Residue, then its C-alpha position, 0 to 999 in steps of 0.5 A: m500500499q502507498p499510503r496518503v500523506l496529507i500535508l497540511r500548511a496554513p499562512g506563514t508555513n515555508c517547508d510544505q514542499e520540503t516535507a512532500f518532497a521527503f515523503q514522496t522520495a519516501g514512497g508516499r502519496p502527499t498532497v498539500v492542503h491549506l488547513n481552510r480547505l480541512l476547516e471547511n471539510s473535516r472528514l477530508a482527513a479520513d481519505y489519508q493515512i498520514l497527517a504531517i504538520p510542517g515547519g515554519f511560522s504559522y500566522g506570523d507567531d505572532i501570539s506565540a509559536g504555534r498557539i494559532f494554528g493550535n487553537q484552530i485545532r483545538h476549537h474546530l478540528r479535535d474531534s476529526l484528529e482524534q478519529f484519525k489517531a484512532a483508526g490507527k494513522l500516524i501524525i507527525g509535527i515538524c518544527n512549528g508542528l510540534q509546537i501545533l501538536v502541543k499547544s492543541g492537545v493533540l500530541l499530550p493530555d490537557r489539563a484542564d484544557e490547558p496543555i501539560a507541557t509547551l515549546t517555550l523561548n530559547e534560553s539563548g534569547k535568540f534564533e537558533d540556526r544550526w546543525v544538531n547531533l541527536r540521539v533516540v532514546s526510546d523504541k516507543c515511536a513509530f516514526l523512530r524505529g531502527i534510528d539510533h542517531m541523527y545528524l538534521p538542522v534546527a531553526h527556531a526561536e521557541g524550541k525549549f521543551v518544559a513541562r507543568d513540573e517535575a512530575t510531569l516530566k518524570n512520568l513522560d519520560v518514565a513512560g518512554q515518550l521523551v524519545l529524541r534528545y540532542t547529544a553532544a557528539p554523534d557517539a556520545s551516550t550522554p544520561q539523560f538526566d545530565p545537561v547537554p551544554y549550548p550549542a548541542n542543546p541549542n535552546g536549553a530544552s529540559l532533559n534535552v529533548a528535541g522530540l516526543c511522541d503520545e502514548s500509542g506512539r503514532v503521534f510523533g513531534l521534533m523540533p529539528h527538521p529531516e526534510r532538510h537531510i534527505d539528499p545526502t548533499q544536503h550536509p554541510r559537509w557533503t564533500r568531505e564526509p561522503r554518504e549515501r543518503g541523508d539521515g532524516l530520510a528514514i522517519f519518513e521510510n518508517a511512516v511509509r512502512y508502517f502501512a505497507 
């Protein structure tokens, strides 16, 4: 089966074409759809097996990153996406997409209609645009099966993952949902509670979290951009460190293979 992929964009989204290319390269059938089309007809999502919310600056991030897009999902599309999840389908949010999934309540359960975690301003106080080393610390997430380390770019101003309280953070960690972490080097095995210094951890995220999934492992969000490392020539040192493929491609291949 060649799964259909819904790439959901809004004003300010700027990584939709790259995300579509990544899924196409992995063997999927992507279609870029404006959020307004789904708001007009929420049943449209039922025609797809994978939903992707790509990176960018939806609605200019005027209130906070992903807040407006997230609220539209929360108040108008929550039932539709809950049905999408219940049908055993996959959802991925990349950078702004992760911010949206968290702030909409789709990725993590709410407490009193408030997210139990969020993405806030980088500790550096500035927009971070750099490449980072990542390691997968849990086998819970369907998108990360068979992946150990990755080298991917980040580009965000509000990427610091924080939970509402220490108990919430610990519960997410014990449940294996904090699946992707920043690490100091490709072969580093830093204990998960040890802080990774800046700039290896570009935003100061708690427990070095770069990505997380829901309890099912089928809803996944990450701050780094896997769609920007599909071809080996996208690596900043591709002439000195030749490789057969980009590190990010495996994430999209896992999603397509899930429905094979």
